[in-house]
Backbone bond lengths (Angstrom), bond angles and torsions (degrees), N, CA, C in turn:
res aa  C-N    CA-C-N  psi(-1)  N-CA   C-N-CA  omega(-1)  CA-C   N-CA-C  phi
1 M - - - 1.469 - - 1.530 109.56 -
2 D 1.325 115.70 151.61 1.461 120.89 -177.37 1.532 111.00 -66.61
3 P 1.338 117.86 137.64 1.465 120.05 172.80 1.533 110.32 -69.78
4 I 1.336 115.43 140.40 1.462 121.83 -175.61 1.525 109.67 -127.08
5 L 1.314 115.39 138.33 1.462 121.52 168.41 1.523 106.91 -102.05
6 I 1.333 117.15 116.88 1.469 121.26 178.75 1.519 108.60 -99.82
7 V 1.332 114.92 122.32 1.457 122.36 -177.01 1.526 108.62 -110.99
8 G 1.311 116.57 125.02 1.455 119.94 179.18 1.505 110.62 179.45
9 S 1.315 115.39 -176.79 1.457 120.99 178.28 1.526 109.81 -83.83
10 F 1.329 115.58 126.43 1.459 121.67 178.20 1.538 110.89 -115.91
11 G 1.334 116.59 12.15 1.455 120.09 -172.55 1.512 115.23 -71.65
12 K 1.336 118.04 -23.49 1.462 122.19 -179.94 1.525 109.09 -120.18
13 P 1.326 118.41 145.18 1.467 119.69 -177.31 1.515 113.67 -65.54
14 W 1.335 118.22 -16.81 1.458 120.81 -179.98 1.530 112.56 -95.40
15 N 1.324 118.67 1.96 1.461 120.35 178.17 1.527 110.65 -64.09
16 T 1.330 116.07 136.98 1.461 121.63 -175.36 1.516 112.75 -59.58
17 A 1.321 117.99 -28.31 1.463 120.48 -179.20 1.527 111.81 -56.21
18 H 1.323 117.78 -34.12 1.466 120.79 177.38 1.536 110.52 -62.60
19 Y 1.337 115.95 -42.45 1.464 120.07 -179.64 1.524 110.53 -64.23
20 L 1.336 116.39 -39.49 1.462 120.10 -178.89 1.524 111.49 -65.21
21 V 1.323 116.44 -41.01 1.468 119.80 179.04 1.525 109.72 -61.06
22 H 1.328 116.49 -47.67 1.464 120.97 -179.08 1.521 110.90 -60.57
23 A 1.344 116.46 -45.50 1.461 120.75 -178.34 1.521 111.52 -65.75
24 A 1.330 116.85 -43.14 1.464 120.15 -178.79 1.520 111.44 -64.22
25 E 1.323 116.61 -41.95 1.465 119.74 178.57 1.527 110.83 -65.57
26 K 1.322 116.58 -36.64 1.459 120.40 -177.29 1.528 111.86 -65.62
27 I 1.330 117.16 -30.95 1.465 119.23 179.60 1.530 111.69 -95.23
28 G 1.344 116.80 8.30 1.452 119.77 167.99 1.508 117.51 104.24
29 H 1.327 119.00 3.97 1.459 121.11 177.32 1.535 109.90 -75.77
30 R 1.302 115.85 146.10 1.466 120.26 168.32 1.527 106.67 -88.32
31 V 1.324 116.18 120.72 1.468 121.53 -168.14 1.523 111.02 -115.12
32 S 1.316 115.77 134.67 1.460 122.59 166.53 1.522 107.56 -122.88
33 T 1.328 117.57 162.98 1.464 120.54 -174.29 1.520 111.24 -134.19
34 F 1.331 113.83 157.76 1.466 120.81 173.99 1.520 107.81 -150.63
35 D 1.330 115.92 132.77 1.463 121.84 179.50 1.524 109.03 -110.40
36 P 1.346 118.75 106.91 1.463 120.55 -178.98 1.525 113.34 -69.38
37 L 1.341 117.23 -10.85 1.466 120.85 179.77 1.527 112.13 -96.65
38 Q 1.326 117.42 -0.48 1.466 118.97 176.75 1.523 109.38 -67.20
39 A 1.304 116.55 153.58 1.468 120.85 -177.25 1.523 110.17 -59.02
40 G 1.336 115.43 127.47 1.454 120.98 174.49 1.511 115.28 74.36
41 A 1.341 118.06 20.53 1.465 120.54 -179.80 1.527 110.20 -60.91
42 T 1.316 116.09 131.99 1.469 121.66 -178.32 1.526 109.92 -135.75
43 E 1.328 114.69 166.32 1.460 119.76 175.36 1.524 110.71 -61.81
44 E 1.328 116.58 -35.47 1.469 120.17 -179.82 1.538 110.41 -63.19
45 M 1.337 117.02 -40.85 1.464 120.52 178.44 1.528 110.34 -64.09
46 L 1.331 115.69 -41.45 1.461 119.94 178.43 1.525 110.88 -62.78
47 M 1.326 117.21 -45.81 1.461 120.94 -178.42 1.533 111.82 -65.08
48 K 1.307 116.14 -33.35 1.459 119.05 176.25 1.526 110.01 -64.18
49 R 1.331 116.52 -42.33 1.459 120.08 178.43 1.537 110.42 -63.66
50 V 1.317 116.15 -38.24 1.466 120.52 178.93 1.531 110.67 -64.90
51 E 1.308 116.61 -43.27 1.471 120.14 179.95 1.523 110.99 -63.74
52 E 1.335 116.17 -34.97 1.468 120.44 -179.59 1.530 112.01 -72.09
53 S 1.340 116.37 -37.78 1.470 119.84 -170.53 1.527 114.21 -104.92
54 R 1.343 117.37 -22.31 1.465 123.24 178.69 1.541 112.15 47.94
55 P 1.331 117.01 61.91 1.471 119.95 -178.02 1.527 112.40 -74.81
56 T 1.330 114.81 152.10 1.462 121.07 170.75 1.525 110.08 -83.59
57 Y 1.330 114.94 -37.48 1.468 121.49 -178.46 1.523 110.10 -126.30
58 M 1.327 114.95 147.60 1.455 120.87 167.94 1.527 107.61 -117.25
59 L 1.333 116.25 124.60 1.457 122.52 177.52 1.518 108.68 -107.97
60 I 1.325 115.89 116.98 1.470 121.98 179.42 1.521 107.98 -100.48
61 M 1.328 116.67 118.93 1.458 120.94 177.30 1.515 109.87 -91.58
62 K 1.292 116.64 114.51 1.466 127.22 177.76 1.524 113.01 77.03
63 G 1.323 118.61 -50.22 1.464 120.24 176.32 1.510 115.47 102.91
64 T 1.332 118.09 -2.97 1.457 120.83 -179.14 1.528 110.49 -59.96
65 G 1.326 115.91 125.14 1.455 121.82 175.83 1.514 115.45 83.64
66 F 1.336 117.65 -5.35 1.463 119.79 -177.76 1.527 109.71 -93.06
67 K 1.315 116.68 123.19 1.463 121.73 -174.81 1.530 111.13 -84.80
68 P 1.332 117.75 135.65 1.473 120.81 -179.57 1.528 112.89 -57.77
69 E 1.344 117.34 -33.16 1.463 118.54 179.72 1.524 111.85 -66.62
70 W 1.331 117.09 -28.14 1.460 119.89 174.65 1.534 109.28 -64.78
71 N 1.321 115.06 -40.86 1.455 119.48 179.77 1.529 111.19 -63.16
72 E 1.322 117.06 -42.09 1.467 120.12 179.47 1.520 110.91 -62.18
73 A 1.324 117.26 -38.65 1.463 120.83 178.66 1.523 111.16 -63.86
74 L 1.332 116.32 -36.96 1.455 120.11 178.73 1.529 111.37 -70.17
75 K 1.324 116.37 -39.35 1.458 119.59 179.39 1.531 111.11 -63.40
76 E 1.330 116.63 -32.58 1.464 119.83 176.48 1.520 111.85 -63.69
77 K 1.318 116.28 -23.62 1.463 120.76 177.89 1.536 112.07 -89.30
78 G 1.328 116.28 4.44 1.455 120.38 177.64 1.512 114.76 84.92
79 I 1.315 117.87 14.05 1.467 121.32 179.63 1.525 109.29 -87.02
80 Y 1.314 116.33 130.16 1.458 121.95 179.78 1.522 108.02 -82.94
81 T 1.337 116.88 125.48 1.464 120.27 -170.74 1.536 111.27 -110.62
82 I 1.332 114.85 134.54 1.465 123.07 -174.14 1.526 108.49 -127.81
83 L 1.323 116.23 137.06 1.463 122.59 174.31 1.521 108.82 -116.15
84 W 1.341 116.30 129.12 1.473 121.61 173.98 1.525 106.81 -119.65
85 H 1.345 115.42 113.05 1.471 119.91 -176.68 1.523 109.72 -102.93
86 P 1.358 118.67 120.99 1.464 121.59 -170.80 1.526 114.47 -95.15
87 D 1.331 118.15 23.43 1.467 121.47 179.13 1.525 109.75 -128.17
88 P 1.340 117.61 151.78 1.468 120.69 -178.88 1.528 112.44 -85.10
89 D 1.332 116.43 50.89 1.452 120.63 179.79 1.525 108.92 -155.30
90 I 1.330 116.31 171.85 1.458 121.43 175.37 1.529 106.97 -132.31
91 P 1.321 118.13 89.41 1.467 119.91 -179.15 1.536 111.45 -65.91
92 D 1.313 115.42 151.75 1.466 120.37 -177.14 1.524 112.41 -58.75
93 W 1.339 117.24 -35.70 1.464 119.15 -177.07 1.522 112.29 -65.53
94 L 1.352 116.44 -18.71 1.457 120.30 -177.07 1.533 112.77 -86.56
95 L 1.317 117.65 -16.22 1.463 120.62 -171.69 1.526 113.97 -56.82
96 P 1.339 120.66 -46.02 1.472 118.69 179.21 1.524 113.18 -60.09
97 L 1.324 117.31 -35.60 1.464 120.40 179.89 1.525 110.78 -72.03
98 I 1.329 116.87 -39.89 1.467 121.27 176.90 1.525 110.56 -53.91
99 R 1.334 116.03 -42.78 1.463 121.29 -176.15 1.513 112.94 -78.71
100 S 1.328 116.42 -13.22 1.461 120.83 -176.29 1.520 113.29 -95.13
101 V 1.336 117.46 -38.26 1.465 119.77 -174.28 1.524 110.89 -71.50
102 D 1.328 115.78 162.99 1.460 120.85 -179.64 1.524 112.69 -77.26
103 F 1.348 116.36 -34.81 1.465 119.17 -176.91 1.525 109.01 -145.91
104 C 1.352 115.79 138.37 1.467 122.11 176.13 1.519 110.06 -114.85
105 F 1.316 115.74 140.35 1.461 121.85 171.11 1.525 108.11 -120.64
106 T 1.318 115.88 132.21 1.453 121.84 176.04 1.517 109.57 -114.02
107 M 1.332 116.42 143.04 1.467 120.20 178.04 1.529 111.92 -79.00
108 A 1.335 117.85 -4.50 1.459 122.19 -176.92 1.527 109.17 -118.59
109 E 1.334 116.67 104.66 1.462 119.48 -176.53 1.527 111.96 -58.46
110 G 1.328 116.47 -36.91 1.457 119.91 -179.02 1.513 114.65 -66.20
111 M 1.328 117.33 -10.58 1.464 121.62 -180.00 1.522 112.78 -91.85
112 I 1.319 118.74 -4.95 1.467 120.30 -175.10 1.532 112.75 -56.10
113 P 1.344 120.76 -45.39 1.471 118.87 178.29 1.530 112.80 -57.71
114 E 1.335 117.24 -37.12 1.460 119.38 179.59 1.525 111.36 -69.94
115 W 1.320 117.79 -36.88 1.458 120.18 176.05 1.527 110.52 -60.61
116 K 1.315 116.34 -43.01 1.469 119.72 178.08 1.520 110.83 -63.66
117 E 1.325 115.32 -42.72 1.466 120.44 179.38 1.523 111.48 -61.98
118 K 1.349 116.82 -33.56 1.463 121.10 -178.89 1.529 112.85 -80.33
119 G 1.326 117.63 -4.12 1.456 119.29 172.83 1.512 116.71 109.57
120 A 1.335 118.42 12.40 1.464 119.99 177.13 1.527 109.54 -66.23
121 K 1.326 116.88 131.46 1.464 120.95 179.74 1.520 110.48 -65.85
122 Q 1.318 115.98 -49.75 1.458 122.71 176.30 1.527 107.74 -139.10
123 V 1.323 116.27 139.60 1.463 119.63 -177.05 1.518 109.42 -146.26
124 A 1.331 116.21 144.05 1.462 122.22 177.01 1.517 108.99 -146.93
125 W 1.322 114.87 163.47 1.469 121.16 177.46 1.518 109.59 -86.48
126 L 1.333 115.97 133.82 1.460 121.83 172.10 1.516 107.09 -143.73
127 S 1.318 115.50 106.72 1.461 120.11 -179.45 1.519 110.03 -68.17
128 Q 1.318 115.82 163.03 1.457 119.92 178.22 1.534 109.70 -76.07
129 G 1.324 117.98 -170.98 1.450 118.75 -172.66 1.513 113.18 -156.62
130 F 1.329 114.64 -158.38 1.465 122.81 -173.65 1.521 108.45 -137.30
131 E 1.319 116.60 139.21 1.463 121.03 176.38 1.533 108.18 -122.05
132 P 1.346 117.25 95.92 1.473 121.01 -169.73 1.518 115.00 -56.83
133 A 1.325 118.46 -32.59 1.466 120.68 -173.94 1.529 112.87 -60.76
134 F 1.341 117.33 -22.03 1.463 120.94 -177.62 1.534 112.31 -91.35
135 F 1.333 118.07 -2.32 1.467 120.85 -171.53 1.522 111.29 -131.74
136 E 1.321 116.78 48.18 1.464 120.81 179.17 1.527 108.90 -92.12
137 A 1.322 115.58 110.08 1.474 120.64 -173.53 1.516 112.64 -76.15
138 G 1.325 117.65 -28.33 1.455 119.76 -172.02 1.522 110.10 74.84
139 P 1.331 117.83 -175.39 1.471 120.97 -179.94 1.532 111.13 -61.56
140 I 1.330 116.28 138.14 1.460 121.82 177.62 1.534 108.72 -90.19
141 T 1.320 116.23 122.25 1.464 121.69 -177.33 1.535 110.66 -97.99
142 D 1.305 115.80 169.63 1.464 120.06 174.91 1.528 110.59 -61.78
143 M 1.322 116.28 -36.19 1.465 119.70 177.71 1.526 110.52 -64.40
144 D 1.342 117.10 -39.79 1.464 120.71 176.53 1.524 110.38 -60.15
145 L 1.320 116.42 -45.05 1.457 119.93 -178.57 1.524 111.32 -61.90
146 R 1.329 116.84 -38.10 1.465 119.63 179.01 1.527 111.31 -70.16
147 F 1.330 116.08 -40.77 1.466 119.51 -174.68 1.528 112.64 -78.96
148 Y 1.332 117.19 -44.69 1.465 120.80 -174.44 1.523 113.13 -96.35
149 G 1.313 117.45 -16.77 1.450 120.50 -172.46 1.520 113.63 -74.92
150 A 1.338 115.57 150.89 1.461 123.02 176.63 1.520 108.14 -167.89
151 D 1.329 116.23 161.75 1.468 118.90 170.21 1.525 109.35 -60.58
152 V 1.332 115.35 -47.40 1.465 121.89 -176.06 1.517 108.62 -131.42
153 A 1.320 116.15 130.75 1.463 121.44 174.76 1.513 109.00 -115.15
154 F 1.323 115.23 143.61 1.466 121.17 171.54 1.521 107.89 -132.26
155 V 1.325 116.09 134.05 1.463 121.95 177.84 1.517 108.17 -121.22
156 G 1.331 116.83 118.51 1.460 119.97 -179.88 1.505 111.67 159.92
157 N 1.307 114.02 -174.99 1.463 122.06 -176.99 1.525 109.93 -92.22
158 I 1.320 117.58 137.62 1.475 120.37 173.31 1.530 109.63 -130.74
159 D 1.332 116.96 34.79 1.466 118.69 -177.98 1.524 110.91 -68.40
160 S 1.320 116.76 -174.46 1.462 121.59 -168.06 1.520 114.32 -83.85
161 T 1.345 119.62 3.30 1.457 119.95 178.48 1.528 110.25 -72.50
162 N 1.330 115.85 157.12 1.463 120.69 -176.47 1.523 112.58 -59.79
163 N 1.337 117.42 -29.44 1.463 120.64 -179.21 1.520 112.75 -57.21
164 Y 1.339 117.05 -28.05 1.454 120.49 -169.38 1.526 113.95 -114.31
165 L 1.324 118.04 2.05 1.463 119.46 -177.30 1.521 111.97 -63.50
166 T 1.341 117.26 -40.49 1.472 118.50 -178.92 1.521 110.94 -64.92
167 R 1.329 117.31 -29.99 1.470 119.61 175.80 1.522 109.98 -61.60
168 R 1.311 115.91 -43.68 1.470 119.48 -179.92 1.518 111.04 -59.76
169 Y 1.343 116.50 -44.85 1.464 119.96 -178.53 1.529 110.84 -60.42
170 K 1.340 116.41 -42.86 1.464 119.91 -178.02 1.526 111.28 -69.47
171 L 1.312 117.11 -38.27 1.461 119.64 178.19 1.530 110.72 -67.38
172 K 1.324 116.95 -37.26 1.469 119.99 175.33 1.525 110.68 -60.68
173 R 1.335 115.89 -41.05 1.463 119.75 -179.76 1.531 110.33 -62.91
174 I 1.316 117.05 -41.94 1.457 121.18 178.90 1.528 110.81 -59.44
175 L 1.318 116.65 -41.66 1.459 120.55 178.35 1.530 111.46 -68.33
176 R 1.325 117.01 -39.41 1.466 120.07 178.97 1.525 111.30 -63.12
177 E 1.343 116.58 -31.35 1.464 120.51 179.88 1.524 112.03 -76.80
178 G 1.335 117.12 -4.83 1.453 120.82 175.06 1.518 115.86 91.81
179 F 1.332 118.27 8.82 1.460 120.90 178.13 1.534 110.25 -78.99
180 H 1.321 115.32 147.05 1.468 120.55 176.34 1.523 108.49 -81.21
181 L 1.319 115.95 110.79 1.466 122.77 -176.83 1.522 110.64 -110.95
182 K 1.345 115.96 138.73 1.458 121.68 164.83 1.525 108.03 -129.19
183 W 1.322 115.92 132.15 1.463 118.17 174.20 1.523 109.27 -119.46
184 W 1.317 114.16 148.50 1.449 122.69 -174.90 1.523 108.64 -129.96
185 G 1.318 116.48 139.09 1.459 119.34 179.82 1.515 110.52 164.34
186 P 1.340 116.91 -168.64 1.464 120.02 178.81 1.527 110.77 -57.81
187 R 1.307 115.43 136.31 1.466 120.37 178.37 1.525 109.63 -64.94
188 L 1.331 117.22 135.69 1.455 120.80 178.48 1.521 110.24 -65.04
189 G 1.323 115.45 135.30 1.458 120.09 178.78 1.523 111.94 -65.02
190 R 1.337 115.76 147.14 1.470 119.83 -179.11 1.528 109.43 -85.34
191 K 1.335 113.83 70.59 1.457 119.95 175.59 1.522 108.51 -121.89
192 L 1.299 115.93 161.16 1.458 121.59 -170.10 1.530 112.44 -55.80
193 I 1.341 116.64 -38.98 1.458 119.49 -175.74 1.529 112.06 -65.52
194 N 1.334 117.06 -25.72 1.466 121.06 -178.91 1.527 113.41 -91.46
195 L 1.329 117.25 -9.68 1.466 120.49 -174.67 1.530 113.26 -56.56
196 P 1.344 119.79 -44.30 1.479 118.41 179.02 1.522 113.10 -60.71
197 I 1.342 116.97 -35.07 1.467 120.06 178.67 1.518 110.72 -71.21
198 L 1.327 116.31 -43.29 1.463 120.44 -178.88 1.527 111.59 -59.43
199 L 1.341 116.13 -33.46 1.469 121.15 -177.08 1.526 112.79 -92.69
200 S 1.332 116.96 -0.86 1.462 120.71 -174.88 1.527 111.25 -95.06
201 S 1.333 115.07 -177.84 1.470 120.59 176.87 1.530 110.98 -62.14
202 I 1.326 117.98 -31.17 1.470 120.10 177.27 1.530 109.78 -66.06
203 G 1.308 116.39 -42.93 1.457 119.50 176.80 1.518 111.90 -58.77
204 R 1.320 116.37 -39.87 1.470 120.25 -179.70 1.526 112.19 -72.97
205 A 1.338 116.89 -18.95 1.468 120.67 -179.92 1.530 112.50 -87.24
206 Y 1.319 117.36 0.22 1.469 121.06 -178.69 1.530 110.60 -66.73
207 G 1.317 116.62 132.01 1.455 121.02 -179.88 1.508 114.22 -71.62
208 G 1.327 116.78 -19.13 1.459 119.85 173.48 1.507 115.88 115.44
209 R 1.350 117.88 -11.92 1.457 117.50 -178.32 1.533 111.59 -169.34
210 F 1.318 113.63 167.16 1.456 122.58 169.42 1.528 107.56 -74.88
211 I 1.323 117.18 135.77 1.463 119.83 -177.66 1.522 110.70 -119.71
212 Y 1.315 115.75 150.79 1.460 122.47 175.41 1.527 107.73 -158.33
213 G 1.324 115.88 169.46 1.458 120.75 175.80 1.523 113.08 57.76
214 P 1.334 118.52 -136.10 1.469 121.54 -176.58 1.530 113.35 -57.00
215 E 1.327 117.91 -34.36 1.473 118.94 178.45 1.522 111.20 -66.91
216 F 1.322 116.82 -39.40 1.469 119.96 175.99 1.529 109.11 -59.19
217 A 1.326 115.93 -44.53 1.463 119.94 -179.95 1.524 111.44 -61.43
218 K 1.328 117.32 -37.90 1.465 119.87 179.29 1.526 111.70 -67.21
219 V 1.323 117.84 -38.49 1.469 120.11 175.08 1.526 109.62 -62.55
220 A 1.344 116.81 -43.08 1.462 120.63 179.51 1.525 111.44 -60.11
221 L 1.310 117.02 -39.10 1.463 121.27 -175.31 1.528 113.33 -84.53
222 C 1.314 117.46 -29.33 1.469 121.07 -174.68 1.525 113.30 -90.53
223 S 1.326 117.77 -16.55 1.464 121.33 -178.70 1.522 109.88 -91.56
224 K 1.313 116.07 145.25 1.467 119.84 179.03 1.525 111.65 -73.98
225 V 1.324 116.76 -42.86 1.465 122.36 177.97 1.520 108.22 -127.49
226 F 1.323 116.58 125.03 1.462 121.58 174.54 1.523 106.24 -100.30
227 L 1.325 116.31 108.31 1.460 122.14 -172.55 1.529 110.23 -98.36
228 A 1.343 116.52 138.84 1.467 120.23 -178.08 1.515 111.01 -137.10
229 F 1.335 114.48 146.40 1.462 121.92 174.63 1.520 108.03 -128.28
230 D 1.321 117.09 109.67 1.462 119.72 175.87 1.512 110.37 -76.96
231 R 1.346 115.28 154.76 1.465 120.78 -174.06 1.522 113.07 -66.80
232 E 1.330 117.54 -42.95 1.465 121.31 -169.71 1.527 109.54 -129.20
233 T 1.327 116.98 71.73 1.463 119.61 -175.12 1.523 112.64 -68.84
234 E 1.331 117.35 -14.91 1.465 119.56 178.69 1.526 112.32 -79.16
235 I 1.326 117.80 -10.73 1.460 121.71 179.17 1.523 108.68 -92.78
236 R 1.316 116.54 124.64 1.468 121.63 -176.41 1.532 110.82 -58.17
237 L 1.331 115.23 132.95 1.459 123.86 175.06 1.529 111.99 47.24
238 S 1.328 114.57 61.92 1.473 120.06 178.08 1.524 110.74 -122.35
239 M 1.334 116.66 36.29 1.462 121.42 -178.56 1.531 110.07 -64.45
240 S 1.305 115.64 143.52 1.463 120.14 177.23 1.522 110.12 -80.59
241 A 1.335 115.31 166.99 1.471 120.64 176.87 1.518 111.42 -62.56
242 R 1.327 117.59 -22.56 1.466 120.91 -178.79 1.529 111.36 -56.43
243 M 1.334 117.62 -36.75 1.457 119.61 -179.53 1.531 110.78 -61.39
244 Y 1.319 116.35 -50.86 1.464 119.76 -178.42 1.528 110.84 -64.01
245 T 1.325 116.01 -38.60 1.466 119.63 -178.48 1.523 111.00 -66.64
246 A 1.324 116.79 -49.43 1.463 119.87 -178.32 1.527 111.66 -63.86
247 V 1.326 116.83 -48.18 1.468 119.85 -179.12 1.528 110.28 -66.25
248 G 1.336 116.86 -39.63 1.456 120.23 178.03 1.514 112.73 -62.94
249 C 1.335 116.87 -29.00 1.470 121.48 177.25 1.525 112.73 -80.38
250 G 1.338 117.29 -11.41 1.457 120.09 177.97 1.516 115.07 108.10
251 A 1.330 117.94 15.66 1.463 120.85 -178.89 1.520 111.77 -74.60
252 F 1.335 115.23 149.28 1.463 121.30 162.37 1.526 105.28 -83.41
253 Y 1.317 116.31 107.08 1.467 122.33 -165.19 1.522 110.54 -105.20
254 M 1.333 115.56 127.58 1.452 121.90 178.84 1.527 108.74 -124.80
255 C 1.330 116.27 127.10 1.467 119.62 -176.84 1.526 110.14 -143.82
256 E 1.312 115.49 169.37 1.456 121.19 176.69 1.522 110.14 -69.66
257 A 1.310 116.17 142.19 1.456 121.31 179.67 1.529 110.05 -63.14
258 M 1.314 115.70 147.19 1.457 122.49 -179.40 1.524 109.11 -145.11
259 D 1.299 116.59 140.49 1.454 121.10 179.12 1.527 110.56 -56.76
260 G 1.316 116.71 123.83 1.450 121.93 175.03 1.515 115.47 92.89
261 I 1.324 118.43 -8.06 1.471 119.84 -173.50 1.534 111.49 -61.80
262 E 1.328 116.51 -26.29 1.466 119.77 -179.03 1.528 112.49 -65.94
263 S 1.331 117.85 -17.73 1.467 120.24 177.25 1.525 111.55 -79.50
264 V 1.328 116.83 -11.65 1.458 122.10 -178.05 1.528 110.84 -106.29
265 L 1.327 116.86 -52.10 1.469 123.47 174.78 1.522 107.79 -139.52
266 T 1.317 116.85 138.48 1.457 120.76 -171.90 1.522 111.63 -85.26
267 P 1.342 118.14 116.70 1.473 120.24 176.92 1.519 111.35 -61.00
268 G 1.335 114.49 137.95 1.458 120.88 -179.27 1.511 113.84 87.08
269 K 1.344 116.75 -15.71 1.467 120.40 179.46 1.526 112.75 -121.76
270 E 1.338 117.20 -35.17 1.468 121.19 -177.31 1.527 112.44 -123.10
271 I 1.312 116.41 -24.29 1.465 124.54 172.15 1.527 106.91 -145.53
272 V 1.322 116.53 176.42 1.469 121.20 173.45 1.515 107.76 -127.15
273 T 1.326 116.36 135.59 1.465 120.87 178.84 1.527 109.68 -119.27
274 F 1.319 114.35 160.13 1.465 120.35 177.99 1.520 109.78 -142.88
275 K 1.320 115.38 156.75 1.461 122.39 174.82 1.522 107.70 -121.24
276 G 1.313 115.29 110.72 1.452 119.54 177.45 1.512 113.69 87.57
277 E 1.323 113.86 161.99 1.456 120.90 -173.36 1.526 112.67 -66.84
278 E 1.327 116.97 -37.96 1.476 119.34 -177.40 1.521 110.90 -66.14
279 E 1.318 117.03 -42.03 1.464 119.27 178.98 1.530 110.42 -67.91
280 M 1.329 117.16 -34.83 1.463 120.29 175.48 1.525 110.25 -57.19
281 I 1.325 116.64 -50.10 1.466 120.58 -179.08 1.525 110.95 -64.36
282 D 1.334 116.71 -42.52 1.460 120.27 -179.65 1.525 111.17 -60.61
283 K 1.331 116.87 -41.02 1.468 119.27 -177.12 1.530 111.60 -75.31
284 I 1.308 117.17 -34.97 1.470 118.11 173.36 1.519 109.40 -61.10
285 R 1.304 116.80 -45.67 1.463 121.11 -179.11 1.537 110.72 -63.55
286 Y 1.322 117.24 -37.14 1.464 120.75 -179.75 1.529 111.06 -68.44
287 Y 1.331 117.47 -47.60 1.458 120.25 -170.44 1.531 114.30 -82.18
288 L 1.308 119.28 -24.59 1.463 119.88 -176.40 1.527 113.30 -54.75
289 P 1.330 120.02 -45.98 1.475 118.61 -179.30 1.529 113.79 -82.73
290 R 1.334 117.67 -2.34 1.474 120.93 -174.46 1.527 109.52 -106.55
291 E 1.309 115.42 74.29 1.452 121.30 -174.02 1.530 112.21 -62.23
292 S 1.316 117.86 -42.01 1.469 119.86 -176.81 1.522 110.97 -65.31
293 E 1.329 118.39 -37.97 1.465 121.08 177.23 1.527 110.52 -65.45
294 R 1.325 115.61 -42.61 1.462 118.79 178.94 1.529 110.66 -61.71
295 E 1.327 116.06 -45.01 1.461 119.65 -178.13 1.522 111.65 -64.73
296 Q 1.315 117.57 -38.66 1.465 120.98 179.53 1.536 110.58 -63.66
297 I 1.318 116.43 -44.73 1.472 120.63 179.49 1.524 110.33 -66.18
298 A 1.329 116.67 -43.35 1.463 120.35 -179.63 1.525 111.32 -61.87
299 R 1.331 117.32 -43.57 1.474 120.67 -179.74 1.522 111.28 -64.70
300 A 1.327 116.60 -41.95 1.462 120.06 -179.81 1.529 110.69 -64.60
301 G 1.327 116.45 -43.32 1.461 120.24 179.29 1.515 111.67 -64.67
302 Q 1.329 116.47 -43.54 1.464 120.02 -179.63 1.531 110.98 -60.94
303 G 1.326 116.53 -43.81 1.455 119.50 178.94 1.512 112.16 -61.46
304 R 1.323 117.37 -41.62 1.476 121.50 -179.76 1.519 111.05 -65.30
305 V 1.326 116.92 -44.85 1.461 120.08 179.60 1.523 111.00 -61.93
306 Q 1.320 116.56 -45.17 1.467 118.82 -176.43 1.528 112.37 -71.54
307 R 1.327 117.37 -20.51 1.469 120.39 175.09 1.522 112.51 -85.44
308 E 1.338 116.35 -41.95 1.464 120.13 -165.25 1.526 115.72 -116.94
309 H 1.337 117.78 -18.45 1.460 118.62 -168.01 1.525 113.78 -123.71
310 T 1.321 116.84 30.76 1.463 119.42 174.77 1.531 109.68 -83.36
311 Y 1.332 116.50 165.54 1.471 119.78 176.28 1.527 111.49 -67.34
312 Q 1.309 117.91 -24.72 1.472 118.88 173.23 1.524 110.17 -61.89
313 R 1.340 115.82 -47.03 1.462 119.10 178.45 1.525 110.92 -63.27
314 R 1.322 117.09 -36.89 1.473 119.47 -179.36 1.527 111.06 -65.16
315 L 1.331 116.62 -43.07 1.458 119.03 -179.68 1.530 111.06 -67.29
316 E 1.318 116.89 -37.93 1.470 119.13 175.36 1.523 110.73 -60.46
317 Q 1.333 116.16 -43.40 1.457 120.86 178.21 1.524 110.85 -64.45
318 M 1.317 116.65 -41.72 1.461 121.06 -179.88 1.531 111.26 -57.45
319 F 1.327 115.69 -49.67 1.458 118.09 -174.95 1.527 112.73 -75.78
320 R 1.331 118.29 -25.76 1.470 119.37 169.80 1.523 110.30 -63.39
321 T 1.329 116.15 -43.07 1.457 120.92 179.79 1.518 111.42 -64.46
322 V 1.338 115.70 -47.27 1.466 120.49 -178.40 1.526 111.10 -63.05
323 K 1.319 116.84 -44.96 1.465 119.80 -176.75 1.522 112.21 -71.09
324 G 1.334 116.48 -21.20 1.459 120.08 177.02 1.515 113.52 -89.03
325 A 1.340 116.28 -4.04 1.458 120.93 -178.24 1.530 110.42 -87.29
326 P 1.331 117.82 157.37 1.456 120.90 178.11 1.537 111.52 -60.73
327 H 1.318 117.21 138.02 1.463 124.47 172.80 1.526 113.00 66.39
328 A 1.342 118.57 18.90 1.455 119.97 178.78 1.529 110.48 -70.47
């Protein structure tokens, strides 16, 4: 298999770059890594890593901190450079890198025309995935069920930025309807704008911390409904990695409907989708007392994710696409 240099942030154990390294090694690639956000990262450090590992491909995850001139230097050495951006947007700081790399992958299929418009030489859709080895919950105990369990679980950010305000409104509605909610994510900052939330029913529903790995899996398994709100549901096939992770861990997953999602996981059989707040409440109310239906859907979704939507499968798809492209 071709040697790969994976470039990304490795500073946190939940960073996707860790999953990519594990997946690439598992399918037989010889992998080296470089973190452009490490203290004092320079082109010289990158070139030293290249000389040591002699990669055929460089895969840049997201692109934060990676300078376009570094990419040009690598291309002069004959290394084929790939960017995989895991957000449904194209920030201005990314534009020079988009135009420099040989191939771009976006997690949002509906964004492909904009990527082309912004100057990407070649671009394709590649959804995110799941890496099971990082999410082994182990046996679920009675204590786990008490601590992680809830009628409805939500994992994500609900801070005061405009991106997350609608999440707050929907979570408030769930609490008003009398459902037992726990949400997990970054702790809200102790600033004046967050004080009403901290003192409200949403503040009291906080699970207490940001979760990842085995704890994420325990929330997925101990909660009756794992509820999700993607950032840009109007963009075709722009599901976040959270969907694959939660379903892969065994969650009964409920999310907002999105164009094309049925090609990835089948609504009503592997996940449940809703349109609008009223349907969300109606479906939570319907499924909560129907444990066998929830378990059947959760098992079907988990099996599909672990067969088709792992990061190993994504990397295989990536390199099939790249090798089938002109001048790869």
